[in-house]
C-alpha positions, 0 to 999 in steps of 0.5 A: 496776359493770363485770364482766369474765369471761375464758374460753378458757384451758387446757393446750396443747402448744407450737406450739398455739393458743388463743383467749381471750374476755372478756365485759363486762357491767354498765355497758357503755356508753362508749368504753373501750380494753380490754387483755389482761395476764398474770402468771406466778408470781413475776413482775409483771403485764405487757401482752400486748395492748390495743385501742382502742374502735374497734379501729383502734389496738392495742399488743402486747408485743414477745414476742407480736408476730406470734403474738397478735392482739387484737380486739373485737366491741362488739355482743357486748361481747367482746374476744378474744385469738387466740394462735398458736405458743404457747411455754412462756414464755407460761404465765401467768394471763391477765386482761382489763381495761377502761381507766380513762378514756373515749376513750383510746388503748390503753395498755400500763400496768396502772395505766391500767386500772380494772376487771379480770377474775378471770383464766384460766390458760394453760399451754403444755407443751414 
């Protein structure tokens, strides 16, 4: 069983920054891509960013390119999402997720992820 625990969310003013962390525990061995997704009230869950196991490949939603950076430290079993220049439209619950299949390139599709955290709330005030 895999457990994912997000942290680092909170309330921030527009233009501010936050760093989210996702600690993975349980069955931690294996070469899996990881992703960050978000869901705002009344909207579907959407990709924010995803990263391969090696960190050599990543994908971003167009809306966050140039502002957000995904990274990972496999020795610490942790994935990070550095969020800069936050906007009110970034307000959502942010989830981290582990890819369904071994050795995959990072996918923007939620259906390609099988383990999910409980989420952390990010609220950006204008």
